[in-house]
N, C-alpha and C positions, 0 to 999 in steps of 0.2 A: 704051474699056473699062478699061485699066490706070489711067487717071486717076480713075475712079470708086472703085477700091480705095484710091488715094492720098487721095481726099477722105474716104473712110471712116476712114482712119488719122488724118487731121487732125481729123475730127469727134470721134473717140474721145479724142484728146488734149485737145481743148477741153472735152469733157464731163468729163474727169478733173479739170480745174481747177475747173470749176463745182461738181462734186460735193464736192471738198475744201473749197471755200469754205462749203458748206452743212453740213460736218461728216460727210459720207457717205464715209468713207475706204475702206471696203470696195468700194463702187461705183467710186471713183476708181482704186483699184489694178486692179480688173478691167478697167476701160476702157483702161488702159495696156497690159495684156496683149492685149486685143482689137486695139489699134492695132498691136501687134507682128505679129499674124496678118495684118492688112490690108497691112502693109508688106512682109511676106514674099510675099504673093500678087501685088501689083502688078507686080513685076519679072518673076515667072514668067509671068504672063498676057501681059505685053508681049513676052516672048521666044517664047511659044507662038503668039501671033497676029501676030508680026512687026510690032509697032506701036511699037517703040522710037523715041523722039524726044528732041531736046535739051530741049524744053519739059517733057516728062515727067520727065526727070532732074532738072531744076531744081526742078520742083514737088515731087518726091519729097523732095529735100533740105530744102526749106522746111517740108514737113509733118513730117519727122523732127525738125527743130529744135523744133517746137511739142510734138509727142507724146513725144519722148524726151529733150528738153532742158528746156523750160520746165515742162511738166506734172509730171514727177517731182520737179523742184526745188521747185515751189510746193506740191505735195501733201505732201512730207516736211517742208517748212517749216511749213505750217499744222498738221501733225500733231504735230511734236516740236521742230523747230529754233527755233520762235518763242519758246520758253521760254529760249533762250540769248541773247536780245537781238541786238545787232549781230553777235556771233560766228555766230549762227544764220543770218542772211541772207547773211553773207559765205560761209558754207559752201555755201549754196544757189547763190550766184553762181559759186563755183568750179566746181561741177558744170555749171551752164549754160554757162559760158565753155568748159569742157572739151568739151562736146558740140559747140558751134559750131566750135571749132578742129579737132576730130576729123572733122566733116563736110567742112570746107574742105580738110583734108589728103587725105581720101579722094577728093574730087572731082578734085583735081589729080594723083592717082596712079592713076586708073582704067586708063589704057592701059599703064602701065609696071609696076605692082605685081604680085607673085605672087598669083594668085587663090586659091591654096591656103591663104593665111594673111592675117590682118588685122594691120596695124601699129597696135597699141593696141587696147584693148577696144572692141568695136562699141557704138554708142550704144543700140541696142535691148537688148543684154545688160545694159548698165549701168543702163538704166531698169528692167529686170526685177528687178535686185538691190534697187534702192531701193523699187520698188513692192511687191515681195515682203516686204521688211522692214516696210513700213507695214501691209500686209494681215495678216501674222502678229501684229504688235504690237497691231493693233486687235482682232483676234479674241480675244487673250488679255488685252485690257484693260490692257496694260502702260503705266504712267505713271511720272512722276518725272524727276528730273534725270539719273539713270543712263541711261535710255533715250534722253534727248535728246543726251547726250554720245556714246553709241554710234551713234545715227543720224547725228550730225555726222561722226564718223570714217568711217563707211561711205560717206556722201555725198561727202566730200572725196576719199577713196581711189578711188571710182568715177570721179570727175572726172579725177583725175590719171592713172589707168590708161588712160583714153581718149586722152590726149595723149602717153602714153609710147611707147617704141620696142619694148615687149614684144610678141612675136608670139603670135597666137591662131589656132588652126585655124578656117578659114571653112567647111569641109565642102562647099565648092562643087565639089570634085573628085569627089564621089560621083556615080556614073553611075546615075541613076534611070530612064533611058530604055530600057536593056536589061533583061535578066532580073535580077530582084531575088532574092537568095538567101532561102531559107526562114527562116534564122536572123535576117535583117534584118527580115522581116515579123513574126516572133515578138517581136523586140526592140521594134518600134514598138507592138505590141499591149500588151506589158508596160509600156511608158512610159505609155500611156493609162490602164491599170489603176492604176498607182501614183499618177498625178496625180488620178484620181477619188477615191482614198482620202482624201486631205487636200490639196486644190489649193494653198493658200497655203504650207504647209510644204514640200511636194515641189518646187514651182516655185522657192521661195527657195533650197532646198538645191541644186537643179540649176544654177541660174544663178550662185549664189555659188561653187560648185565650179568652174564654168567660168571665172569671174573670177580665182580663185586659181590655176587651172592654168597660166595664162600666166607669171606670175613664177616658179612652181615649176619648170616645164619650162625656162625660161630659165636659172635658177640651176644646174639639173642639167647643162644643155648646157655652160655655162661651166666647171663643175668637171671635166667629162669632157675638154674641150679642154685645160685646164691639166694634167690628168693625162697626156694624150697628148704634151704638149710636154716634160714632165720626162724621160721615157726618151730622147727624141731628143736633148735637150741633154746628158744624161749620156753617151750613146754618142759624141757629138762630142768630149767631154773625154777 
C-alpha cells in the first residue's frame, strides 16, 4: 500500500516534466504539488499499517529525486531559465544537485537526527517554492529577462538552502493521535479556505515564507547567543 502512494508521487513528478515539455506549465506545477501530497501520505500509511521496509525507504528517495529534484528543475528551466542560456541550465543543475545531496544526507542521518527539525530545507518544500513561482508567473503571463533572472535566483537559493545547515521545523513532533484542540481544527479549516481563494499565490506565499523562516530564525538565534555571551564576559572582567 505505501509503495502505491510512492508510485503516485513518481508518476506526478514524471507527468510534470512531460507537461512542461508541452508548454502546460500550470498542469506541471499542480502535478508537483500532487506529488507532495502523495509523498506525505506514503510514510504515514506505512506507519499506520506497520509496513515500513528498507525497500520502501529507498524507493521513496528515488521517487523524491524525480518529483522534487528533476521535475521542478526542468519545469522552471523550460518556463524561464532557458532564456539565460548556459547560466539557465547551470542554475537548474545546482537545484538538482542540491536535491540529491539533501536526500543522501537525510538518509544517512535518519537514526541520529533530531526529528523535530530538518537540517536544510526539505526537498518537497523547495520544490513547492519553485513550482509555485512557475504557477504564479504563468497565471499572470509574466515574461522577459527580469523574470528569468528572478527565477534563476530563486532556483539557486532553493538548491543551496537544501544543502545548508540551516534548521527548519519538521512539525513531526505534533501529536495528531490524541485529542486535537479546537483551535488547531479551526486553523486547518482556515488554511483550506485561504488556499481555495487563490491556490498559486497562497501556496507560493506559504512555502516561500517557510523557506525564508529558516535563515531568519537562525540569524535571530545567533544574535541572541552573542548578546548572552557579552554580559557574561563583562562580569568576568
